[in-house]
N, C-alpha and C positions, 0 to 999 in steps of 0.2 A: 504494499499499499503505500509506503513512503516514496518508493521509486516512481509511482504512478503520480503521486502529488508533485514530486520534483519535476518529472517531465511535463506535467500539466503547467506548472508555473513557468517553466522554460518556454513552452509553446505560447503562452499568454503574452510573455515579454516579446517574443519574436513577432506576433500579431500585432501588438501595440507599436513595435519599430516599423513594421511594414505599412501600417495605417498612417503613421506620421509621414513616412516617405511618400506615400501616395498622395496625402493632402499637399505636400510640398511640390510634388512633381505634376500636379494637375495642369494641364495646358490651358492657357487663357486664349479663348478664340474669339478673335475680333473680326466678326463679319461685316463687311461693307454692304449695307442694305441697298444703297444706290447702285453699286457694281452689279450685284445679284439681280436687281431688277432690270438693269440694262441687258444683261445675259438672257434673262427671261424674255424680255422684248425682242431681242434679235433672234432668239429662238422661234418665237411666235410669228415673226416676219418671214422666217425661212420656211416655217410650215405652211403659212398662207400663200407663199410664192408658188408652191407646188413643185419647185425645182428640187429634185432629190440630191443633186450634187451640192447645192448650196445648204440644204438641211444637213447633210452629212458633214460638210465643213464646219458648220456651227457646232454640231455634236462633238466633233473632235476637238474643238477648241474648249468646250465645257468639261470634258472628261480627262482627267489627269491619267487614271489607270483603272483597269477592271481586274479584279482578283477573283478567280474561280477556284473553290476548294470543295470538291465533291459537289454536293447539290446547293451549296452556298455561293452566292455572287455578291461582291462587294464592288460599288462604284465610288471611286475617290474623285471628287470634283475639284476642278483647278481653283475655285473661289473658296474652299474650306480649308 
């Protein structure tokens, strides 16, 4: 029992240290709403134009990368 209590105490300390690191490491995301709105407007114009090449070029500008892992798909945007 004392060994379990000691291990539990060590794990609690480790959890607290990890939580403190996480709080310090949280990224600050500064999203420029005007910039995102301009991207959305450009995308809408591309869709309305009916020009597939123009639409694809706008999509390529908006997407930084796409990560596919098994059945999960993540889209990383250039503005985030």
